[in-house]
Backbone bond lengths (Angstrom), bond angles and torsions (degrees), N, CA, C in turn:
res aa  C-N    CA-C-N  psi(-1)  N-CA   C-N-CA  omega(-1)  CA-C   N-CA-C  phi
1 M - - - 1.451 - - 1.533 109.39 -
2 I 1.287 116.28 137.42 1.460 121.90 -178.87 1.531 108.97 -91.30
3 S 1.329 115.58 132.73 1.461 119.34 -179.12 1.535 110.25 -74.86
4 D 1.315 114.39 165.58 1.468 119.45 179.58 1.521 111.66 -65.43
5 N 1.339 116.70 -36.68 1.467 119.46 178.30 1.523 111.11 -62.95
6 A 1.326 116.99 -39.07 1.461 120.27 179.00 1.530 111.03 -66.97
7 K 1.318 117.01 -37.12 1.472 120.12 177.74 1.518 110.69 -66.04
8 I 1.328 116.92 -45.00 1.464 120.75 178.59 1.523 109.93 -64.87
9 G 1.331 116.29 -41.18 1.457 120.57 178.75 1.513 112.82 -62.36
10 T 1.328 116.54 -39.50 1.464 119.93 178.06 1.526 110.81 -65.03
11 G 1.326 116.47 -39.65 1.465 119.92 176.04 1.517 111.98 -63.83
12 L 1.325 117.03 -41.49 1.460 120.32 178.62 1.526 111.50 -67.91
13 L 1.334 116.64 -36.56 1.463 120.00 174.48 1.527 111.18 -59.47
14 A 1.318 115.58 -47.76 1.470 120.22 179.72 1.522 110.96 -62.65
15 L 1.316 116.36 -42.61 1.468 120.40 179.10 1.530 110.85 -64.63
16 G 1.330 116.63 -38.46 1.459 120.39 176.89 1.514 112.01 -63.05
17 I 1.333 116.78 -40.97 1.460 120.34 178.40 1.521 110.49 -65.96
18 V 1.343 116.93 -38.80 1.468 120.54 177.98 1.527 110.33 -62.97
19 F 1.343 117.12 -44.21 1.464 119.79 179.80 1.524 111.63 -67.12
20 L 1.329 117.24 -36.58 1.467 118.97 176.18 1.529 110.86 -64.64
21 F 1.321 116.57 -42.21 1.462 119.98 178.25 1.524 111.03 -63.59
22 L 1.340 116.93 -46.39 1.463 119.93 179.84 1.526 111.77 -65.35
23 G 1.327 116.66 -36.25 1.462 119.85 177.60 1.513 112.01 -62.61
24 M 1.341 117.14 -37.27 1.461 119.78 176.72 1.523 110.97 -75.20
25 L 1.328 116.06 -34.65 1.461 120.32 179.95 1.534 111.15 -66.53
26 F 1.317 116.72 -36.75 1.462 121.48 179.38 1.525 111.04 -89.89
27 L 1.330 116.33 42.08 1.464 124.02 173.91 1.518 112.51 57.27
28 F 1.316 116.11 52.12 1.454 124.55 175.30 1.529 112.30 56.80
29 D 1.313 114.72 55.58 1.467 121.08 175.09 1.526 107.93 -68.54
30 S 1.336 116.16 116.26 1.466 119.72 -171.67 1.526 112.68 -67.90
31 A 1.328 118.74 -31.80 1.466 120.67 179.76 1.527 110.68 -66.72
32 M 1.317 117.03 -43.71 1.472 119.97 179.08 1.522 111.58 -68.17
33 L 1.313 116.93 -38.84 1.458 119.73 178.58 1.530 111.14 -66.31
34 A 1.325 116.87 -40.61 1.466 120.11 178.41 1.522 110.73 -64.82
35 L 1.322 116.85 -43.22 1.464 120.69 177.95 1.526 110.63 -63.79
36 G 1.321 117.12 -39.98 1.456 120.74 177.21 1.515 112.43 -63.40
37 D 1.344 117.22 -40.50 1.464 120.61 177.45 1.519 111.27 -63.08
38 I 1.325 116.90 -45.11 1.463 120.87 -178.86 1.532 110.31 -64.32
39 L 1.327 116.73 -46.75 1.464 119.81 179.29 1.521 111.72 -62.42
40 F 1.319 117.05 -38.36 1.455 120.73 179.41 1.524 110.81 -63.97
41 L 1.331 117.60 -45.91 1.462 120.49 -178.67 1.522 112.03 -67.53
42 V 1.342 117.30 -40.60 1.464 120.13 177.82 1.529 110.37 -67.11
43 G 1.318 116.79 -41.23 1.463 120.45 178.13 1.515 112.39 -63.68
44 L 1.331 116.61 -39.73 1.459 120.08 177.38 1.526 110.53 -63.59
45 T 1.327 116.26 -42.28 1.464 120.26 179.86 1.521 111.14 -64.20
46 L 1.320 117.56 -42.16 1.461 119.72 179.63 1.527 112.47 -71.80
47 T 1.309 117.40 -31.15 1.460 120.26 -177.45 1.525 111.85 -73.80
48 I 1.324 117.41 -49.60 1.464 119.09 -175.35 1.524 112.80 -101.55
49 G 1.317 118.09 -7.21 1.460 121.14 178.00 1.514 112.09 97.40
50 P 1.328 116.55 151.60 1.466 120.22 -177.03 1.537 114.01 -65.09
51 S 1.319 117.58 -39.15 1.470 119.04 -176.90 1.533 110.99 -69.01
52 R 1.329 117.01 -40.98 1.472 119.42 178.69 1.526 111.22 -70.40
53 T 1.337 117.15 -33.23 1.462 119.94 176.25 1.520 110.30 -65.24
54 L 1.336 116.50 -45.12 1.459 120.61 178.67 1.528 110.45 -63.22
55 R 1.322 117.16 -40.58 1.459 121.10 177.70 1.529 110.85 -64.37
56 F 1.338 116.84 -38.26 1.466 120.98 179.57 1.529 111.20 -65.71
57 F 1.331 116.74 -41.45 1.459 120.63 -176.51 1.530 113.24 -89.06
58 S 1.321 118.60 5.67 1.464 119.22 179.82 1.529 112.58 -123.38
59 R 1.299 117.78 19.08 1.468 120.64 178.19 1.518 110.19 -76.50
60 K 1.316 115.89 135.38 1.472 121.59 -175.78 1.527 112.19 -67.63
61 D 1.326 117.89 -33.16 1.456 119.70 -177.12 1.530 112.93 -75.53
62 R 1.320 117.59 -10.70 1.471 121.59 -179.76 1.524 112.83 -112.87
63 I 1.323 118.32 18.38 1.458 121.06 -170.27 1.535 112.45 -63.55
64 R 1.325 118.62 -36.42 1.473 119.87 179.28 1.520 111.18 -65.70
65 G 1.321 116.85 -42.10 1.461 120.51 178.83 1.517 112.21 -67.52
66 I 1.319 116.76 -37.91 1.468 120.87 -179.79 1.524 110.02 -66.38
67 I 1.341 116.45 -44.59 1.472 119.90 178.53 1.521 110.20 -63.73
68 S 1.318 116.98 -40.44 1.458 120.81 178.58 1.527 111.30 -63.83
69 F 1.337 116.98 -43.03 1.463 120.61 -179.32 1.523 111.19 -64.04
70 F 1.336 117.14 -51.74 1.459 119.43 -178.42 1.527 112.02 -70.22
71 G 1.335 117.27 -29.17 1.468 119.87 172.30 1.518 110.97 -64.25
72 G 1.330 116.98 -40.10 1.465 121.15 176.55 1.513 111.84 -64.83
73 V 1.342 116.84 -40.90 1.468 120.33 176.65 1.528 109.77 -61.55
74 L 1.333 116.50 -43.66 1.470 120.35 179.08 1.523 111.26 -62.88
75 L 1.330 117.28 -41.91 1.466 120.03 178.73 1.526 111.63 -64.15
76 V 1.319 117.46 -37.38 1.468 119.88 176.57 1.529 109.79 -65.27
77 M 1.338 116.35 -39.53 1.467 120.00 -179.40 1.528 112.56 -65.74
78 I 1.339 116.97 -32.15 1.466 118.71 179.59 1.529 111.48 -93.42
79 R 1.334 115.06 19.03 1.458 124.06 170.19 1.534 114.02 71.21
80 W 1.313 116.86 39.23 1.448 123.73 167.78 1.519 107.42 -118.72
81 P 1.337 117.08 70.66 1.474 119.87 -167.17 1.529 114.94 -68.83
82 I 1.321 118.43 -36.23 1.466 119.34 -176.73 1.528 110.51 -68.40
83 I 1.325 116.50 -46.98 1.454 120.22 -180.00 1.535 110.02 -66.88
84 G 1.329 116.75 -37.42 1.461 120.82 178.27 1.512 112.58 -63.60
85 M 1.319 117.68 -41.45 1.459 120.11 179.41 1.530 111.20 -70.93
86 I 1.325 117.43 -31.80 1.454 119.57 174.87 1.526 110.18 -65.27
87 C 1.322 117.30 -41.05 1.466 120.79 177.78 1.527 111.70 -65.43
88 Q 1.309 117.15 -37.42 1.454 119.51 -179.86 1.499 110.19 -69.73
């Protein structure tokens, strides 16, 4: 049985992907991309749980990818959407 948090998280994941797609479709609109990133991260946390999310993002063998991903999210937040999406 799927918990309510997992159902809400899956919806937020889907919504985040939609906003990321629309942000790229509308010529890298930074507001939509930032909203998509936030929804994606919150949806991932609700879907798999906070402890598994933290474990996923704190693995030593993936540190370059994790820094690149969060660096890209930060670049999108400070309104450099093209470079941020390339980093992600």
